[in-house]
C-alpha positions in Angstrom: 127.0 77.2 29.1 128.5 74.8 26.6 126.6 74.4 23.4 124.8 71.1 23.0 126.4 68.9 20.3 124.6 68.8 17.0 122.7 65.5 16.4 123.9 63.0 13.8 120.7 63.3 11.8 120.7 67.1 11.8 124.4 67.2 10.7 123.7 65.1 7.6 119.9 65.5 7.3 119.6 66.8 3.7 122.0 64.2 2.4 120.4 61.2 4.1 116.8 62.4 3.3 117.7 62.5 -0.4 119.3 59.0 -0.2 116.3 57.5 1.6 113.9 59.0 -1.0 116.0 57.5 -3.8 116.0 54.1 -2.1 112.2 54.2 -1.6 111.6 55.1 -5.3 113.9 52.4 -6.4 112.1 49.9 -4.2 108.7 50.9 -5.7 110.1 50.5 -9.2 111.4 47.0 -8.5 108.0 46.0 -6.9 106.0 47.3 -9.9 108.3 45.4 -12.2 107.6 42.1 -10.5 105.1 39.7 -12.2 101.6 40.1 -10.6 102.5 43.2 -8.7 99.7 45.7 -7.9 99.4 48.4 -10.6 97.8 51.8 -10.1 94.1 51.8 -11.1 93.5 53.3 -14.6 91.8 56.6 -14.6 88.0 56.6 -15.0 86.8 56.8 -18.6 85.9 60.3 -19.7 82.6 60.6 -21.6 81.5 63.5 -23.8 77.7 63.5 -24.3 77.9 66.3 -26.8 79.9 64.3 -29.4 78.5 60.8 -28.9 77.6 59.6 -32.5 74.3 58.1 -33.5 74.3 54.2 -33.5 70.7 53.6 -34.5 67.1 54.2 -33.7 64.4 52.2 -32.0 60.6 52.4 -32.1 59.0 55.0 -29.8 57.2 52.0 -28.3 60.5 50.1 -27.8 59.8 49.2 -24.2 56.6 47.2 -24.4 54.8 44.4 -22.5 52.6 41.3 -22.6 49.4 40.4 -20.8 48.9 36.7 -21.5 45.6 35.6 -23.2 45.1 33.3 -20.3 45.1 36.3 -17.9 42.2 37.8 -20.0 40.1 34.6 -20.1 41.2 32.9 -16.9 42.8 29.5 -16.8 46.0 27.7 -15.8 49.1 29.8 -15.7 52.6 29.7 -14.1 52.4 29.5 -10.4 54.3 32.2 -8.5 57.2 31.0 -6.4 56.6 30.7 -2.7 58.4 33.2 -0.5 61.2 30.7 -0.1 61.4 29.1 -3.6 61.3 25.3 -4.0 64.4 23.6 -5.4 64.6 22.7 -9.1 62.6 19.6 -10.0 64.8 16.5 -10.4 62.3 14.7 -12.7 59.0 15.3 -14.4 57.5 18.2 -12.4 54.1 17.8 -10.8 51.5 20.0 -12.6 50.4 21.4 -9.2 53.9 22.7 -8.6 53.9 24.5 -12.0 50.5 26.0 -12.5 47.7 27.8 -10.7 44.2 28.7 -11.7 43.8 32.4 -12.6 40.6 34.4 -12.6 40.3 36.9 -15.5 42.4 40.0 -14.7 40.5 43.1 -13.6 41.7 45.5 -16.4 39.5 48.4 -15.1 41.4 48.6 -11.8 42.5 52.2 -11.3 46.0 51.3 -9.9 46.7 49.0 -12.8 45.6 51.6 -15.3 47.6 54.4 -13.7 50.8 52.4 -13.5 50.5 51.0 -17.0 49.8 54.4 -18.5 53.0 55.8 -16.9 54.9 53.4 -19.1 53.1 54.3 -22.4 53.1 54.7 -25.2 53.9 51.1 -25.8 52.7 47.9 -27.4 50.4 45.6 -25.4 50.7 42.1 -26.6 47.8 39.7 -25.7 49.0 36.3 -26.8 50.8 33.3 -25.4 50.3 29.5 -25.8 46.6 29.7 -24.8 45.9 32.1 -27.7 46.5 29.3 -30.2 43.4 27.5 -29.0 41.0 30.3 -27.9 37.5 30.5 -29.3 36.0 34.0 -29.6 32.5 33.9 -28.3 30.9 36.5 -30.6 27.5 36.8 -28.9 25.8 38.8 -26.2 24.6 35.6 -24.6 26.6 34.0 -21.8 29.4 31.8 -23.0 29.1 28.0 -22.5 31.0 26.5 -19.6 33.0 24.3 -22.0 34.7 25.5 -25.2 33.5 24.0 -28.6 35.4 21.0 -30.0 38.8 21.9 -31.3 39.3 24.8 -28.8 40.7 24.8 -25.2 39.2 28.1 -23.8 36.8 30.9 -24.6 37.3 34.7 -25.1 34.1 36.6 -24.6 33.1 40.0 -26.1 33.2 41.6 -22.6 36.8 40.3 -22.0 38.1 41.6 -25.3 36.2 44.9 -24.9 38.1 45.2 -21.6 41.4 44.9 -23.5 40.4 47.6 -26.0 39.4 50.0 -23.2 42.6 49.2 -21.2 44.7 49.9 -24.3 43.0 53.3 -24.9 43.4 54.2 -21.2 47.1 53.4 -21.1 48.3 54.7 -24.5 49.0 51.1 -25.8 48.7 49.7 -29.3 47.4 46.1 -29.3 49.5 43.2 -30.6 48.1 39.7 -30.7 48.1 36.3 -32.4 45.3 34.2 -33.8 43.8 30.8 -33.0 45.2 27.9 -35.1 43.9 24.8 -33.2 41.7 22.1 -35.0 38.6 24.1 -34.3 39.7 26.8 -36.9 40.3 24.3 -39.7 38.3 22.7 -42.5 38.0 19.0 -43.2 41.4 18.9 -44.9 43.1 20.5 -41.9 43.6 23.8 -43.6 43.3 27.0 -41.5 40.2 29.1 -42.2 39.5 32.8 -41.4 35.9 32.5 -40.2 36.6 33.1 -36.5 39.4 35.6 -37.2 37.1 37.6 -39.4 34.4 37.8 -36.6 37.1 38.8 -34.0 38.4 41.6 -36.2 34.9 42.9 -37.0 34.1 43.0 -33.3 37.3 44.8 -32.5 36.5 47.6 -35.0 32.9 47.8 -33.8 34.2 48.2 -30.2 36.5 51.1 -31.2 39.7 49.1 -31.2 42.4 48.2 -33.7 45.0 45.5 -33.8 48.3 47.3 -34.6 50.3 44.1 -35.3 49.8 40.4 -35.2 51.6 37.1 -35.5 49.8 34.2 -37.1 50.3 32.0 -34.1 52.3 31.9 -30.9 55.7 30.1 -31.2 55.0 27.9 -34.3 58.2 26.0 -33.7 56.5 24.4 -30.7 53.3 23.6 -32.6 52.9 20.2 -31.0 52.9 21.9 -27.5 50.9 24.9 -28.7 47.6 23.3 -29.7 48.2 22.8 -33.4 46.8 19.7 -35.1 48.8 16.5 -34.6 51.8 16.2 -36.8 51.7 19.9 -37.8 54.9 20.6 -39.8 56.8 23.4 -41.5 55.1 22.9 -44.9 51.6 23.3 -43.3 52.8 26.4 -41.5 54.0 27.9 -44.8 50.7 27.1 -46.4 48.6 28.5 -43.5 50.6 31.7 -43.0 50.2 32.6 -46.7 46.4 32.2 -46.3 46.6 34.4 -43.2 48.6 37.0 -44.9 46.0 37.4 -47.7 43.2 37.5 -45.1 44.9 40.1 -43.0 45.6 42.3 -46.0 42.0 42.2 -47.0 40.3 42.4 -43.5 42.8 44.7 -41.7 45.3 46.2 -44.1 46.8 48.5 -41.4 47.7 45.6 -39.2 51.4 44.8 -39.4 52.3 41.2 -39.9 54.9 39.8 -37.6 56.7 36.5 -37.8 57.7 33.8 -37.4 57.6 34.4 -33.6 59.7 31.4 -32.7 61.6 30.7 -29.5 64.3 28.6 -27.9 66.9 28.2 -30.7 70.5 29.3 -31.2 73.1 29.5 -28.4 71.7 28.6 -25.0 68.8 26.8 -26.8 66.1 25.8 -24.4 63.9 23.9 -26.9 63.8 20.3 -28.0 64.1 17.3 -25.8 60.8 15.9 -24.7 58.9 18.6 -26.7 59.2 18.2 -30.5 60.5 21.4 -32.0 60.5 22.7 -35.6 63.3 24.8 -36.9 62.9 28.4 -37.6 64.9 28.0 -40.8 62.4 25.4 -42.1 59.4 27.5 -41.2 60.9 30.5 -43.0 61.8 28.5 -46.0 58.3 27.2 -46.3 56.6 30.6 -45.7 58.9 32.6 -48.0 59.5 36.4 -47.5 56.1 37.2 -46.2 56.9 39.0 -42.9 57.4 42.8 -42.9 58.9 42.4 -39.4 61.0 39.5 -38.2 59.9 38.5 -34.7 61.2 36.1 -32.1 61.0 35.3 -28.4 64.1 35.6 -26.2 64.7 33.4 -23.1 68.3 32.9 -22.1 67.6 30.1 -19.7 64.9 27.8 -18.2 63.5 28.5 -14.8 64.1 26.0 -11.9 60.5 24.8 -12.6 61.7 23.2 -15.8 65.4 22.8 -15.6 66.8 19.8 -13.7 69.4 20.6 -11.0 72.8 21.5 -12.5 71.3 21.7 -16.0 73.3 24.1 -18.4 69.9 25.3 -19.5 69.3 26.8 -16.1 70.7 29.9 -14.3 71.4 30.4 -10.6 71.2 33.6 -8.5 74.9 33.3 -8.1 75.4 33.7 -11.8 72.8 36.5 -12.3 75.3 39.3 -12.2 78.0 37.7 -14.4 79.1 39.2 -17.6 78.4 35.8 -19.3 74.7 36.0 -18.3 74.4 39.6 -19.4 75.9 38.7 -22.8 73.4 35.9 -23.6 70.6 38.1 -25.1 73.0 39.7 -27.6 74.3 36.3 -28.7 70.8 35.0 -29.1 69.9 38.2 -31.0 72.8 37.7 -33.3 71.5 34.2 -34.1 68.1 35.4 -35.1 69.5 38.4 -37.0 71.5 36.0 -39.2 68.2 34.1 -39.9 66.5 37.3 -40.7 69.4 38.3 -43.1 69.1 34.9 -44.7 65.4 34.9 -45.4 64.0 38.5 -45.0 67.1 40.8 -45.3 66.4 44.4 -44.2 63.3 43.8 -42.1 63.2 45.2 -38.6 63.7 42.9 -35.6 61.1 42.7 -32.8 61.2 40.6 -29.7 57.6 39.9 -28.9 58.1 38.0 -25.7 61.0 37.9 -23.3 61.9 37.5 -19.6 64.9 36.3 -17.5 63.8 32.6 -18.0 61.2 30.6 -19.7 58.7 28.6 -17.7 57.4 31.5 -15.7 60.7 33.3 -14.9 63.3 32.9 -12.2 62.6 32.9 -8.4 64.4 36.4 -8.2 62.4 37.9 -11.1 60.5 40.1 -8.6 63.7 41.2 -6.7 66.2 43.9 -7.2 68.7 41.4 -8.5 66.8 41.1 -11.8 66.8 44.9 -12.6 70.4 44.6 -13.9 69.4 42.0 -16.5 66.3 44.0 -17.4 68.2 47.2 -18.1 71.3 45.7 -19.7 69.1 43.5 -22.0 67.1 46.6 -23.1 70.1 48.8 -23.6 72.4 46.3 -25.3 69.6 45.1 -27.7 68.7 48.7 -28.6 72.3 49.2 -29.5 72.2 46.0 -31.6 69.3 47.2 -33.6 66.3 45.4 -32.1 63.3 47.8 -32.6 60.8 46.6 -30.0 61.0 44.4 -26.8 57.8 43.1 -25.2 58.5 42.0 -21.6 56.6 39.0 -20.3 54.6 40.1 -18.4 53.1 43.4 -17.2 51.2 41.5 -14.5 51.5 37.7 -14.0 53.4 35.2 -12.0 56.8 36.1 -10.5 58.1 37.9 -13.6 55.4 40.5 -13.8 56.4 44.1 -13.4 53.4 44.4 -11.1 52.2 42.0 -8.4 49.3 39.9 -9.7 47.0 40.4 -6.8 47.7 43.9 -5.6 49.2 45.4 -8.7 52.0 46.9 -6.6 55.2 47.8 -8.4 58.1 45.4 -8.3 61.7 46.5 -8.7 61.7 46.0 -12.5 58.7 48.4 -12.7 60.8 51.2 -11.3 63.6 50.4 -13.7 61.1 50.5 -16.6 59.6 53.8 -15.4 63.1 55.4 -15.4 63.7 54.0 -18.9 60.4 55.5 -20.1 61.1 58.9 -18.6 64.7 59.2 -19.7 65.6 57.1 -22.7 64.6 58.4 -26.2 64.4 56.5 -29.5 67.9 57.5 -30.9 70.7 55.2 -29.7 74.1 56.6 -29.3 77.6 55.2 -29.0 79.1 56.3 -25.7 82.6 55.8 -27.1 84.2 54.2 -24.1 83.7 51.1 -22.0 85.0 49.2 -19.0 86.0 46.2 -21.1 89.5 44.9 -20.3 89.7 46.7 -16.9 90.5 44.4 -14.0 87.5 43.2 -12.0 85.3 45.5 -14.0 81.6 44.7 -14.1 80.4 48.1 -15.3 78.4 48.8 -18.5 77.8 52.1 -20.3 75.0 52.9 -22.8 73.6 56.1 -24.2 70.5 57.3 -25.9 69.0 60.7 -26.6 67.2 62.2 -23.7 63.5 61.7 -24.2 61.6 64.9 -24.9 64.6 67.2 -25.0 66.2 68.3 -28.3 70.0 67.8 -28.1 69.8 66.2 -24.7 71.5 62.9 -23.9 71.0 60.2 -21.3 73.9 58.0 -20.1 73.0 54.7 -18.4 75.9 53.5 -16.2 75.4 50.1 -14.5 77.8 48.8 -11.9 77.0 45.2 -11.2 80.2 44.7 -9.3 81.0 44.5 -5.6 83.2 47.5 -5.7 82.6 51.1 -6.6 83.7 52.3 -10.1 83.8 55.8 -11.6 83.4 57.8 -14.7 84.4 61.4 -15.6 81.7 63.8 -16.9 82.6 67.0 -18.7 79.1 68.5 -18.1 76.8 69.0 -15.2 74.0 66.3 -15.1 70.9 65.2 -13.3 71.5 61.8 -11.7 69.0 59.1 -11.0 70.6 56.1 -9.2 68.7 52.9 -8.3 70.0 50.9 -5.3 68.6 48.6 -2.8 69.4 47.3 0.7 70.2 43.9 -0.7 70.0 42.0 -4.0 67.0 40.0 -2.7 65.1 43.2 -1.8 61.6 43.8 -3.2 62.0 47.6 -2.6 64.4 49.9 -4.3 65.7 53.4 -3.6 66.1 56.3 -6.1 69.0 58.5 -5.0 68.6 57.0 -1.5 64.8 57.4 -1.1 62.6 54.3 -1.2 60.1 54.3 -4.1 56.5 53.6 -3.1 53.1 54.7 -4.2 51.4 57.6 -2.5 47.8 58.4 -1.8 45.3 57.4 -4.5 48.0 55.3 -6.2 50.1 58.4 -7.1 53.6 57.7 -8.3 56.3 59.2 -6.2 58.3 62.2 -7.6 61.0 61.0 -10.0 63.6 63.7 -9.5 67.3 63.8 -10.4 70.1 65.0 -8.2 72.5 67.5 -9.7 76.1 66.4 -10.1 79.0 68.7 -11.1 81.5 67.9 -13.9 84.4 65.8 -13.0 84.8 62.4 -11.4 81.6 60.6 -10.5 81.4 57.5 -8.4 79.2 54.6 -9.3 78.2 52.7 -6.1 78.5 48.9 -6.1 75.4 47.1 -7.4 73.7 50.2 -8.8 72.2 51.5 -12.0 72.5 55.2 -12.7 70.9 57.3 -15.4 72.7 60.6 -16.1 70.6 63.2 -18.0 72.3 66.0 -19.9 69.6 68.3 -21.1 72.1 70.9 -22.4 74.5 68.4 -24.1 73.7 69.9 -27.5 74.3 66.6 -29.3 73.5 67.1 -33.0 72.3 63.4 -33.3 69.6 64.2 -30.8 68.0 67.2 -32.7 
């Protein structure tokens, strides 16, 4: 039988295959050279926990919290948002839309104590605007229904004893501020220490101690905060010097913080209808009297107070933007410059902060806010802030715990992971995602809490797409995710976090990961613990 003729392709196969390959390669080269052509993704950054250098150190009580004085005494406080939040107010808001009447918080509640203790040791700040006008009722007799002239509310012995016992039970050190309203002043309008002395004496008798104190809450908003009419920077300077001498005599171990101002600098939220004094004028009048420079940090106004479209507000659509995440650092830089100008070398503390002033944003109790919470803490630790006191532990929409049930909200679980894994020594991870196309990933590192030589890496991917890093060592992974940004529940390594029987916390366990490329899911925050890193900065 005649042989079948050889096909055209088989006769010249090797020649044409080489030619086709060359044409394909040339075409790819031409396409890559065109403007705007797709480029191959850069390799994931490689991190080495063993060699990350020390960048600073924060207080062991770095992550701390507020319970507002009005929560202790009862009174008007920011109203939680309804399940479907109301739109921003277009004019002067109705008081009924802003505030609700609180009963005094039940600090002996076993769930509250157990959950708060899991975040300790920390500072517990009991202050806020109402603290400026509170009268301490130093008597075993029932308090009157109305406060004395010159005060707006009453703090009883029993209520303050409850704070002291709560602090003992939760490993917290108490921070506060003092009353400065007309009821504390003499005929010339000068602040006197009569009430403050009784309050401190009772605190000692009840087994408590005030670890640190500001003279007053937010003195730059004195007109709004209960100070005498026309109170100015010169009067603040005079009064704070009197207070300093009193504190040194009556409670020498109490650390004086100040000035405790808010709302200035970039993204300033002060001024307008409410008269505002300048921090620089207050510091100039007071002189270098504060061993710690304190301020309050709010990067925006909530929809309760910001008119629609106001640049002072923030929307949920902006809440994962790099611009929003950068605001706390820019505000911190403003106050650091003021510190360097008037009290160089003193530590920086943030004694009150949340996502927005006026009771927080509508999504403060949702998974969406965990990104701001973690990035703010990590970036400001790297910038040198020593303590951050979140507003609040319990209260309104921005509380870590729900006001009525004390159930954990998403930010509580983020705070718990921080407490378990992030130590006091801050490290420089050495790499970042800056400059990478479409990157919305942030890297931070600190020594692993409780493990000599250990390191914790915090990798936050706030973007819509997965990103990746390369690890040279095995690690334990703790990844927070949720089924949606609006979710009130979060998952740790895929398992929903919820309380167990008798309010027991769920097991907080990592998942082992091997060295090499590690994916960071979209909209996730991952802690990587390296107990065997052997980092000399962590010993």
